N, C-alpha and C positions, 0 to 999 in steps of 0.2 A: 625740768623735774622730772622723778619715774615717777610712773605707777599712778600715769596721771585718769582716775578717774570720771573722770569728765571734761563733756567737747570745749575743746578750742574754735573761733572764729578766726581767721584770717582774713589778712586783707587780698585785695587784685583790683589787677584792668590798670594795673598802673601803666601802660604805655595810653594807655585810653586819657588818664585823668591828666598825666604834662602835657598830650596836643588839645587840650582841655584847656590847660597851662600856658599854652600860645609855643608849644611846638610844630615848628613846621612841613608841613607833610612832607616826609621824603631824607627826613635829616633820623640821625638813632637816635630817642627814648635817651641811653646809654652816657651820649657828647653834654649828656647836663648836671652829672656825676665833675664834670672838669669846666665846664662855660656856667652851669646856670647852679652849682651845691645848694642856694640857696627854696629853691622854686622846688628842690626833689624833698630835702627837710622838711618841708614844709606839706608836703604829701605825709610824707612817711607816719610827719605826725598828726594829721589830718589820722588817718588810718589810727589808730589808736587812739585818739581821742574820741573816735567812733567806738569806739571799743572792742579793736581786736590784739588779741592776745599773740599775734602774729603776726610780722610784718617782714615782708621775703627785701632784699635789694633791685635795684635798679639795673640789674644786671644778665637782665632776662633773654637775648642780644649780645649776650656781653663777649660770648668767640670770638674767635681770632678770622674766620671766615664771614660770620651776621661783620663782623668790624669793619671788615676788607673791601667793602661792597662801599663807604662811607671814608674810607681815606685814613682811618684809624686802628687800621691793624699792629700797628704798630706798640702801641696804646694798651694792649689789652692786660697789664696785669694793672697799671696806673687804673687803668677807669673800672678794674672789678675791683679792686682797695678801697680807690675812693668811695662806691656804689654801697660797700660792705660801710665806707667809716659813716656817710652817712645818715641812714637808718640806726645803727648802731649808735649815736651819737643821740639825737631823736628819742633814740629808747630809755636812753641815760638821762636826758635829760626833763621826762615824761614820767620816768620811774623817780626819779630823785626827788620833785614836783609832789607828787602825786602821795596824796593821804592814804588810797585802799595800800595796806606791806605787803597785803594778801596775794595781791596779783604783780603779776612782774610777768613780760613784757617779752617773747621770744625774738632772735630776726635767723632770718633763713639766707643763705647764701644761694638767691636763683641761675639755674642753667638754665637754657630753652635750648632746642635742636639747633642743632647747627644751620642749617639747609643745606648741606650736602648730603647724598648720599652712598655709602660706604657700595651695595651693589649698584646701583649703577658704571659704577668708577670715578664717583665725583671728589670723590680721598680714599686715603688707604687707609683704614683704623689706627695704624700707625703718626699718622696727621694727624686724626681724629685725637687720641690719646691726646696727644700732645695740644694739643687746643683746648680741653679739657681739664686738664691741667695746667697747662698757663694758668687759665680762668679760675680754678680756683684753689689756683696759690694764692691771688688775688684777695679774692674772697678771707681767705683764712689769715690770711696778714691784717687784712681789715675788722679782723674782732668775733665773728658771727657765729651763734650758737650753735647752725650747722646749714648743711649742704641741702638746698634743695634740686635737686632732677626734673624737671618738667615738661608736659608738657609733648613729651615724644613715639613721635608711632613710630617708627622704630626702632626694635626690640634691643638689636647687638648695636647702634646707635645710645642706647639706654646704660648698656651695658659699659661700653667702653667707655663715659661720661666716669662711669659710676669706676670704674678700671683709674681710668682718669686726674682722681677726684682719689681718692685711696692712696692713691702713690706722689701727692706731697701732703694728710694730714690726714692727722689721725680721728675728727672731728665724723658726728655721725649723720 
C-alpha cells in the first residue's frame, strides 16, 4: 500500500523458530523449503495469526555462498522460489479466510548477508552480484511483494545486493 500512515508489524526469528520446530543443528533452514514445506508454511501462518502485517520468506541465507556450505549451491533458484511460494500461499490462505477485509499481509523476500567479504578478497563484486541476482530472481518468481535486503554490516555488500536484485526485478 502507498503512503502508509500507521505502523506495520513484521515477523522475526525464522531460523530460531525453525530450530524449535525440529531443525537439526548445522542444517540449512532454507532446506526446509524443499524437504518440509508444511513446517515453513505453519510458521508463516503462525506469524500472520500473531498479528504480523509483513512476513518474510525462509531465505535469509539463501544466497549461493551460504547454501554452498550445505551442498545446496546448485538449488539457489529453486530454494528461493519455494520460500516465496510458501509464504505467499500462507498469506493468501489467511487473507482469503480473514473477515477483516482492511488488513492485507505483505510478503517480503528476505536476502541476508552472503558470508563473504569483498574487502578481504573472499569474493569479487561480480561474483557477489551474481549470487544475489540468482536469489532475487527466485524470490520474484515466487511472488513476493518486495525484496528485503537485511542485516548486512558491509555497505558494499548491501549495495551489491541491491544492484543484483534490481537487475532482475522491478520490485521495490
